[in-house]
N, C-alpha and C positions, 0 to 999 in steps of 0.2 A: 138801595135795593128796590127793584120793581115789584109789581104785583105777582104773586105766586099762586098757582092753582091749588086745588085740593090735594093734599098729600095722601098717598095710598095707606091703607091699613098697615101693611107690612113695614113701610118706610117710617111711619109714625111710631110704630111699636119699637123699631130699632133705635130711633132717636130717644125715646123715653127710657129705654134700657140703658143707654149711655148716660143720660142726664141723671137718672136715679139709680145708678149702679150701686149694688150693695156695699162695696168696699170704697169706691172712689167718687161716688156721685153725691148729689144733693141729699141732705138729711130731710127727714119728715118735717122738722120744724122750719126748714128753709123753703120747702115747696109751697106751704100754705101762704106765707106772706107774698111770695112772688106771684102766685095766682091771683091773690086779692089785688095786688098792685096793678095788674093788667086787666082787672075786671072779669076774670074767668072764674066761673063757679067751681067749687071744690066739692063734688058730690059725695065722696066717701073717704074721709081722711084716715079711716082705720085699716084699709086694705094695704097690700104690698105697694111699696113706693112707686115702682114703675107703672103698675096697673092704675094706681090712683092718678098719676100724671097723665097716662094715656086716656083714661076716661074723661078727665077734665078737658084736655086739648081736643079730643075727638068730638065731644059734644059741642064745643065752641066752633070748631071747624064746620061741623054739620049745619050749625045754625047760620054761619056766615057764607058757606059754600066756597071758601077759599082758605089758603093756609097762612094768611098774614099773622094771625094770633100765635101760631106755632113758631113762626120766625121771630116774632117779638119776644116770646118766652125764651127762646134760645139765646137771643142777644142780651136779655135782662139777666139770665142766669150765668152768662159767660162774661159779664162786665168785668174787666181786669181788676178794678178796685176791690172786688170780692175775694180776690186771690192774693192779697197782700201777704208776702212772706211764704206763699205756696206756689211758686212759679212752676215747679215740676207737676203739681196737680193740674194746673191750668193747661199746660202743654199736653199732658197725657189725655185729658178729657177732650181737648180741641182736636187732637189727632184722631181720636176715636170717632168724634162727630164728623170730621171731614171725610172719613171713609164711608159714612152713611150718606151724607148730603151731597157727596160727589155725584150720586145717581140722580139728584134733583137738579144738577147744574149749578150748584152753589159751593162756596168754600167759606170757612170762618177764619178771618184774619187775626193777627195777634192783638188787635184793638178790640176784639170781641164782636166785630161787625160782619154780617153776611154780605158776600159779593157774588155776582154772577161768575160762573166758571164754565169751562167746557165739560159737559156732562159725560160721565163714564157710563157706558151702557151695560157692562157686565163686571162682576167682581174680578174675574181673571184679567180683564182689560186694565182695570185700575191697578191691580197688583203688578201686572207686567210693566206698566209705565214706571211705577215706583222703583221696582227692582232694577230695571234697565238704567234709569238715570242715576240711582244711588251707586250702582256698580261702576258706571263710567266716572262719576265724581271720585269714588274711592280709588279707581285705577289711576286717576290723575293726582291722587294724594292731595285733594283739596283741603284747605285749612278748616279746622274744626268750627271756627266761627261762621264760616260760610255754610257748612252743612247744617249747623244748628238752626239758622233762620230759614233755610229752604226746605227742609225735609217734609213737612206736612203739605206744603203747596205742590210739591212734585206729584203727589198722588192724584191731583186733579189736572195735571199738565198745565198748571197755572203759571206759566213762565214769567209773565209780567210782574206778578207780585214776588216771585222768587228773586228776580234780579233787583227789583226795587228794595227789598229788605236787605239783600246783600250789600247794596250800595249804601243804604242807611247805616249798616253796621260798620262800614269803613269810616264814615263821618263820626260815628259815636266813639270809635277807638281813637281817632285824632283828638276829639274833645277830651276824652279821659286822660290821654297822655300829655296834652298841652294845657289843660285847664281853660281853654277858650269855650265860647258858647255860640259861635256863629255856625254857618252851614255851607255846604257846597264849595264852589270855587273860592269864595271869600275866605272860608275856613282854611283851605289849602294855602292860599296866599299868606294869611296871617301866621299860620303855624310853620310853613316850610319855605316861605319866600326868604331869599338872602338879601338883606338890605346892604346898601353901599357901605363898604368898610366894616360890616358887622357880620353876625351869625343868625341863622334862623332859630326859632324856639325849639324845633325838633330837627335833628340831623340824622341822616342815614349812615354817615361815615364821619371821618375826622375833618373832611373838607380842606385838607392840607395841599392837595394838588389839583391841577385843572381837571384831571381825569375824575377825581372824586367829586368835585363840584359839578361836573357834567352829569355824573351818575345821579347825584342828588336832584338836580334840576329835571332830569329825565323822568325820575319816579314821580316828582311833584306834578309834572305835566301829564303823566299817565293818569294820575288821580283827577286832575282837572278834566281830562278827556272823558273819564268814566262819568263824572258828575254832569258834564256838559252834554254828553250824548244820550244819557238816560235820565238822570234825576231831574234836571232842569226842565226839559220839554214836557215831561209827564206831570209836572206840578201845575201846568196851565191848560191841560186838555183832558178830555174824558179818558178813563183808564184803558179802554180797548181800541183806541184809534191807532195805536202802534202795535202791530202784531209781531211778537217775538217767537221765532221758530226754535225748536229744540237745540239745534247746533249753535245758534247765536246765543242762546241762554247759557249753554255749557261754556262757550268761549268767554262770555262776560263774567261768569262765575269764577272761571279760572283766573282772569285778570284780578278780580276782587280778592281771590285767595293769595296771589302773589303780593298784592299790596298789604294784606293782613300780615303776612310773614315778615315783610320788611318793617312794618310798623311795630311789630313785636320787639324788634331789636333796635328801633330808633332811639336816639339819646336825647334827653331833655337838656338843652344848653342853659347853664346857669346865667341868670340875668345879672349884669354888673350895674350896681347903683350909679345913677348919674350924679 
């Protein structure tokens, strides 16, 4: 995350209202240690939670003339380990934060880290993006696992991370079904490759005919293509060197959806002891 300028009064207030929400936000006993951890003075612990947080972060930002400490607090408070067993709370708070920080040109990933994103200029614009993309994905009847990892990012038109997370979710499903621990093309070869005179660990059909074997190999090659075209290149270059347009993102997500559906019904082939 690069240097961020001073965050406006209204934007900072909105951030603090999400982080210290009465029902789903940080508790008073959590705010104090987080501020102390980051070296931020806690001027009045007795007032309303969001106002307490706002006063502390606003004073720090005014002293530094930039918003770095605000960003550090967001990341510290959204560290995934803090939400062990509370995935829904994390996602709900992250989605709410992403709606606010979209206007700063940032998005919060599922790793709790802030990243640059295309800034939304107005609330209607951000809502229009989200509604349009979700409607198209639902029209295509995209798999729930793809919708789950993409929903928050679409609000910021952050196609890169949407497709990356969808691709990662495919790999994770293969690992869950096969018990393997590798990744990418290697994972596909280990789980779905047909050894000479043998069977793969995961099979999409009975593999009794040449037609079924061709279908199985074709789906495996489709997965390799998805990893090769997207996952592998981006692992070795800066995140925004490959620009993904809306239509490309929708098509890639649809491919990921097809793969998820076929993996849901893939069969684990019993291993015969040698």
